[in-house]
Steps between C-alpha positions, in 0.01 A plus 500: 500500500835588344363461146195711588729780618717468189189522283391818680844646435475401131169689483649802681800498264272493197253762624794728587521570127193721539717754681662577164179506297408859431157636431381769264467734800777728621579604856514853631881475494511435126556126471268227385297331771550127561218248527565432872488872577153517348386188689649623828319831483176325411539284813570812705190667357293196600629526856429873516151470350394218735288717733289609201414141410359321805418140420762479225786259567793739460753218541349340189506834315866539596577151366336595170705819488822307557443219247290654223807578285694175558434420135730781389808322636612357164348720230486835677226755543273585211340845532121488540447675165684216322363198693274249332358155581820331379702685763265372770564140392876560496484645853294205627756254359783700657329498840464122484866466402637730772301328778585149379762436773247573776280240663178410323303672778691826451469476123125453527472788747695742278304399190172543691605846620604603149177364349291678762680827419446454126134393534422820694195363682579497872522817710870425548566472126303818431707694751830351379418578136393855592825550689697365203348759268525785751865430581591521131331838467658635817841387375445674167404817681816483712724455197614788286243557227780478241492122562140482376432396144233701311220245546543515880350846522161338433580151625592621848143627534336183368733214598332251732196720546266199500686358803469824693122538486385221732531682833440859616835530677687372194299732273598798717862383504499471121342846461782655703767312301332609174500861615871473577551361148306789344699751707827341387393516134390863535837598652672355195308721260 
């Protein structure tokens, strides 16, 4: 039992590094957002959206929200507009490395959750992926527009759109976020 606990602590020590990994997004207070902040708000969104998704296992969605960016622990966050298939392989290797100290059962569970999220087939994965894309857009809208790079004026209206079309509630949510984006862009002009 002692070694099991030590291994959990080794994992927690390693995953703690994510707290210092910043994302391309900025907060409303003018600093770069960290990976855990993004994951935390995704998990919170899952909890809040639960009543709109009867039959969806929100605990599973929350797990996906919490672990989907584990792979950024060693090599950082790569903005969506720069990601390619090589980055996905790097993230998968990093996930396997960071969870190595955990029991085989936990490793298998985390890998299965991550794979389910990436495969985007189950209702839980569809909601988690939709939340991931929506949270990014909301964060961009909360940040000062001076933090946006030129391509984001269009990208913020197209990013993750395919993941936000599967459900009427999510479509409506996305439409409101897109309108907020358009309003923000218009204020700048």
